[in-house]
Each structure stands twice: as structure tokens, then as C-alpha cells.
C-alpha positions as CSV (number, residue, x, y, z in Angstrom):
1,X,0.0,0.0,0.0
2,X,1.4,3.4,-1.0
3,X,1.8,6.2,1.6
4,X,-1.1,8.1,0.0
5,X,-3.3,5.0,0.3
6,X,-2.3,4.6,3.9
7,X,-3.1,8.2,4.7
8,X,-6.5,7.9,3.0
9,X,-7.2,4.7,4.9
10,X,-6.3,6.3,8.2
11,X,-8.5,9.4,7.4
12,X,-11.5,7.1,6.7
13,X,-10.9,5.3,10.0
14,X,-10.8,8.6,12.0
15,X,-13.8,10.0,10.1
16,X,-15.8,6.8,10.9
17,X,-14.8,7.1,14.5
18,X,-15.7,10.8,14.6
19,X,-19.2,10.1,13.4
20,X,-19.7,7.3,15.9
21,X,-18.5,9.5,18.7
22,X,-20.7,12.4,17.6
23,X,-23.8,10.1,17.8
24,X,-22.6,8.7,21.2
25,X,-22.1,12.2,22.8
26,X,-25.3,13.5,21.2
27,X,-27.2,10.7,23.1
28,X,-25.4,11.5,26.4
29,X,-26.1,15.2,26.0
30,X,-29.8,14.6,25.3
31,X,-30.0,12.3,28.3
32,X,-28.3,14.8,30.7
33,X,-29.9,17.9,29.2
34,X,-32.7,18.1,31.8
35,X,-30.4,18.3,34.7
36,X,-30.0,21.5,36.7
37,X,-27.5,23.6,34.8
38,X,-26.6,26.1,37.5
39,X,-23.2,25.2,39.1
40,X,-22.7,25.8,42.8
41,X,-20.1,28.6,43.4
42,X,-17.8,26.3,45.4
43,X,-17.5,24.1,42.4
44,X,-16.2,27.0,40.4
45,X,-14.0,28.6,43.1
46,X,-12.1,25.3,43.7
47,X,-10.4,25.8,40.3
48,X,-9.2,29.3,41.2
49,X,-5.7,29.6,42.5
50,X,-5.3,25.9,42.8
51,X,-2.2,24.7,44.9
52,X,0.4,22.6,43.1
53,X,-0.1,19.7,45.5
54,X,-3.9,19.3,44.9
55,X,-5.1,15.7,45.0
56,X,-7.5,16.1,42.0
57,X,-6.2,15.8,38.4
58,X,-8.5,18.4,36.9
59,X,-7.6,20.9,39.6
60,X,-4.0,20.4,38.8
61,X,-4.8,21.0,35.1
62,X,-6.2,24.4,36.1
63,X,-3.1,25.0,38.2
64,X,-1.0,24.5,35.1
65,X,-3.2,26.8,33.0
66,X,-2.2,29.6,35.4
67,X,-3.7,33.1,35.1
68,X,-6.5,33.0,32.5
69,X,-8.2,36.3,33.1
70,X,-8.8,38.0,29.8
71,X,-7.0,35.1,28.0
72,X,-8.4,33.3,25.0
73,X,-8.8,29.7,26.1
74,X,-9.8,26.8,23.8
75,X,-11.8,24.1,25.6
76,X,-11.2,21.3,23.2
77,X,-13.9,18.7,23.4
78,X,-16.1,20.8,25.6
79,X,-18.6,18.0,26.1
80,X,-21.5,19.2,28.3
81,X,-19.8,22.5,29.0
82,X,-18.6,22.1,32.6
83,X,-15.1,23.3,31.9
84,X,-16.3,25.9,29.5
85,X,-18.5,27.4,32.2
86,X,-15.7,27.2,34.8
87,X,-13.1,28.8,32.5
88,X,-15.5,31.6,31.6
89,X,-16.5,32.2,35.3
90,X,-12.8,32.5,36.1
91,X,-12.5,35.3,33.6
92,X,-11.4,33.6,30.3
93,X,-12.8,34.2,26.9
94,X,-13.6,30.6,25.9
95,X,-13.8,29.0,22.5
96,X,-15.8,25.8,23.1
97,X,-15.2,23.1,20.4
98,X,-16.9,19.8,20.1
99,X,-18.0,17.4,17.4
100,X,-21.4,16.9,19.0
101,X,-24.1,19.6,18.1
102,X,-26.2,18.5,21.1
103,X,-23.2,18.9,23.4
104,X,-22.6,22.4,22.1
105,X,-26.3,23.3,22.7
106,X,-26.0,22.0,26.2
107,X,-22.8,23.9,26.7
108,X,-24.5,27.2,25.7
109,X,-27.5,26.5,28.0
110,X,-25.1,25.8,30.9
111,X,-23.1,29.0,30.2
112,X,-26.2,31.0,30.0
113,X,-27.6,29.5,33.2
114,X,-24.4,30.6,35.0
115,X,-24.3,34.1,33.5
116,X,-21.2,33.6,31.4
117,X,-22.6,33.1,27.9
118,X,-21.1,36.4,26.7
119,X,-17.6,35.1,27.2
120,X,-18.3,31.8,25.3
121,X,-17.9,31.1,21.6
122,X,-19.1,27.8,20.2
123,X,-17.6,25.9,17.3
124,X,-18.6,22.5,15.9
125,X,-15.5,20.6,14.8
126,X,-13.3,17.5,15.0
127,X,-10.4,18.0,17.3
128,X,-8.0,17.3,14.4
129,X,-9.3,20.2,12.4
130,X,-9.7,23.1,14.8
131,X,-11.2,26.1,12.9
132,X,-9.2,28.8,14.6
133,X,-6.7,31.3,13.1
134,X,-3.0,30.7,13.6
135,X,-1.8,32.1,16.9
136,X,-5.3,32.9,18.2
137,X,-5.3,31.0,21.5
138,X,-3.4,31.8,24.7
139,X,-4.3,28.5,26.3
140,X,-5.8,25.1,25.4
141,X,-7.5,22.8,27.8
142,X,-7.7,19.3,26.4
143,X,-9.3,17.1,29.0
144,X,-9.7,13.4,28.1
145,X,-9.9,13.9,24.4
146,X,-6.7,12.7,22.8
147,X,-7.5,9.0,23.4
148,X,-10.6,9.4,21.2
149,X,-8.9,11.1,18.2
150,X,-5.9,11.3,16.0
151,X,-3.7,12.7,18.8
152,X,-0.7,13.7,16.7
153,X,-2.8,15.6,14.1
154,X,-4.7,17.2,17.0
155,X,-1.4,18.3,18.7
156,X,-0.2,19.8,15.4
157,X,-3.4,21.9,15.2
158,X,-2.9,23.0,18.8
159,X,0.6,24.1,17.9
160,X,-0.8,26.1,15.0
161,X,-3.5,27.9,16.9
162,X,-1.4,28.7,20.0
163,X,0.4,32.0,20.3
164,X,4.1,31.9,20.7
165,X,4.7,31.0,24.3
166,X,1.1,29.7,24.6
167,X,0.4,26.7,26.8
168,X,-1.7,23.5,26.3
169,X,-2.7,21.4,29.2
170,X,-3.8,17.8,28.8
171,X,-5.5,15.3,31.1
172,X,-5.4,11.8,29.6
173,X,-6.0,8.2,30.7
174,X,-2.8,6.1,30.4
175,X,-2.5,2.5,29.4
176,X,-0.9,0.9,32.5
177,X,0.6,-2.6,32.6
178,X,-0.8,-5.3,30.3
179,X,-2.3,-7.3,33.2
180,X,-4.1,-4.2,34.5
181,X,-5.6,-3.6,31.1
182,X,-6.9,-7.2,31.2
183,X,-8.4,-6.7,34.7
184,X,-10.2,-3.5,33.6
185,X,-12.4,-5.6,31.3
186,X,-14.2,-6.9,34.4
187,X,-14.8,-3.5,36.0
188,X,-17.9,-1.4,35.5
189,X,-17.6,0.5,32.2
190,X,-17.5,4.3,32.2
191,X,-20.9,5.4,30.8
192,X,-19.1,8.1,28.8
193,X,-16.7,5.6,27.2
194,X,-16.8,4.5,23.6
195,X,-15.4,1.4,21.9
196,X,-12.9,3.5,20.0
197,X,-11.0,4.7,23.1
198,X,-7.2,4.0,23.2
199,X,-5.5,5.2,26.3
200,X,-2.1,6.9,25.7
201,X,1.3,5.4,26.4
202,X,4.2,7.5,27.7
203,X,5.7,7.5,24.2
204,X,2.4,9.0,22.9
205,X,2.5,11.7,25.5
206,X,6.1,12.6,24.5
207,X,5.1,12.7,20.8
208,X,2.2,15.0,21.6
209,X,4.4,17.4,23.6
210,X,7.0,17.5,20.7
211,X,4.2,18.3,18.2
212,X,3.0,21.2,20.4
213,X,6.4,22.4,21.3
214,X,8.1,21.7,24.6
215,X,7.1,19.3,27.4
216,X,6.4,21.0,30.7
217,X,5.4,20.0,34.2
218,X,3.4,16.8,34.7
219,X,1.9,14.7,37.5
220,X,0.3,11.2,37.7
221,X,-3.0,10.7,39.5
222,X,-5.3,7.8,40.3
223,X,-4.1,4.3,41.5
224,X,-6.8,3.3,44.0
225,X,-9.2,6.0,42.7
226,X,-8.7,4.7,39.2
227,X,-10.6,1.6,40.2
228,X,-12.8,2.9,42.9
229,X,-14.4,5.6,40.9
230,X,-15.7,3.0,38.4
231,X,-18.2,2.1,41.1
232,X,-19.6,5.6,41.3
233,X,-19.2,6.5,45.0
234,X,-21.8,9.1,45.8
235,X,-20.1,11.1,48.5
236,X,-17.6,13.8,47.5
237,X,-15.8,13.2,50.8
238,X,-15.3,9.5,49.9
239,X,-13.9,10.5,46.5
240,X,-11.5,12.9,48.1
241,X,-10.2,10.3,50.5
242,X,-9.3,8.0,47.5
243,X,-7.5,10.8,45.8
244,X,-5.7,11.9,48.9
245,X,-4.5,8.4,49.5
246,X,-3.2,8.2,45.9
247,X,-1.4,11.5,46.3
248,X,0.5,10.0,49.3
249,X,1.1,6.8,47.5
250,X,2.6,8.3,44.4
251,X,4.8,10.6,46.4
252,X,6.0,7.8,48.7
253,X,6.3,5.0,46.1
254,X,7.3,6.5,42.7
255,X,7.1,3.1,41.0
256,X,3.3,3.2,41.5
257,X,3.2,5.6,38.6
258,X,3.2,2.5,36.3
259,X,-0.4,1.8,37.6
260,X,-1.6,5.4,37.7
261,X,-4.1,7.2,35.4
262,X,-4.7,9.9,34.3
263,X,-1.5,11.9,33.6
264,X,-1.8,15.6,33.6
265,X,0.9,17.6,31.7
266,X,1.6,20.9,30.0
267,X,3.2,21.5,26.6
268,X,4.3,25.0,25.5
269,X,4.7,26.4,22.0
270,X,8.3,27.7,22.3
């Protein structure tokens, strides 16, 4: 098979995957669209001025984003608009991108319900074809998206749209040891997961960072929490205890990183 044929074949695979995921997330957005869209203020303020040693991966992602007041921030794969709303509430001008039209509609409704719709711009697009101008974004938040898409093509687009010195922050599930991947088949499935998911390897992470620019700070999360949260514990205090134990474990036993997921890291366009 020629290189051109291989490229065309890969493009067809990703296009088919994109359509399946668009339909999947349309169904999720429709199912969740009747929920109360107003976010409690504490669930916004927890992402402002986040300490570096936070036990939660998404909070650490916001720590890496730094000061976003007045910045143009791309929320890539905005889903149901939770991060879009938080980013806008913290003072960013947010470009919310998603493949799902139903997710974008829900994102707008959530932003409007929380009084931040004026700072949100919606775009329907695949992550590997982001319709922004070169150098338009100061920051990119890419939370659990790369394992659904052509991650290298996505990283190249992130490089293109970032300003010089701009930063992209990623939160992604990692593969882990082969035996753990086998055990995961017997755990409850994440309701947001699709059959096309492929968690990243450390080599994939390094390739993404090179495509964006320069690899920055990173932290692993989730050893016990990686398993426990599959059983949907209801109490936030219980979830926090799992994450706090993992923070201690990963500091005390660095080899435990082999079992951890997700990884949160930054890459800068240098």
C-alpha cells in the first residue's frame, strides 16, 4: 500500500470514529440535558488559585493553566460545558469546540444559566481540524480527548492555533501494565466511554508534547481512585479520600506511577 493510500485509509478510520462518537455524545447530552445547569459557586472557586499539590487531576490542570483572566482559552472537546463554564466564570474568553451539536447546545445553555454566555464562543469541529486562526489562543485545555482522536494531528493543530509561548494542558488516561488492562475488562464500564478509546502510552505523551512544542510539568494521578471511581461513589468526601491516598502513595512509592491514570501535563509552544 502506498503512503497516499495509507493516509487515505487512516483518514477514513478517523472519520468513521468521529461520526460514531458524535452520535454517542449526542445521546449523552440529550440524556443529561434536563439536569439543573446552575453550578454551585464552590465548584467554580475550587479551580481558582489551585495549589500545586492538589489531589485532584482536573484541579492540577487548572493550576498548570495559570492566570487565564482575559485570555483566549480553547476548551477542546467541551462535552457538556462544565469546563467551558468554569473557565468563563474565572475570567477567560472561551472557545468551546466539540463534534457533537447536542453537546454544544447544552454547553451554551449551561453557560447562559451561569451568567457567562457572553464570554463563550461555540464551534462544531473535529479535534484534528480546529477552525481557529494561527496564533489565536493563549491556552488550550484538552481534558480526556486525545484518546478518542488522531492525537498527533490534534497536537499539530494545537501548535498552529497557540500564540508563541502559549500553553496547552492535557489530562489523559494512560495504558498501564498489560495485566491491569486485562483486569479493567471486568470492571464497570465508564458510561461516557466508547469502543474507539485507546489510552495513551508515555511515548504517545512525549510525541504530543513534541508536536505542540516543549514538554512541561506533569503529574500522575489515580491508582486506587482509578478503580474505585468506576463504582460511582456518591459522597464527595469519599472520592476525596481516595484521591488523597493516591497523592500520598505516588509521592511515597514512585514506581506506583506505572499503575496510575490519568496523567496531567503541559506543553508549551516555544
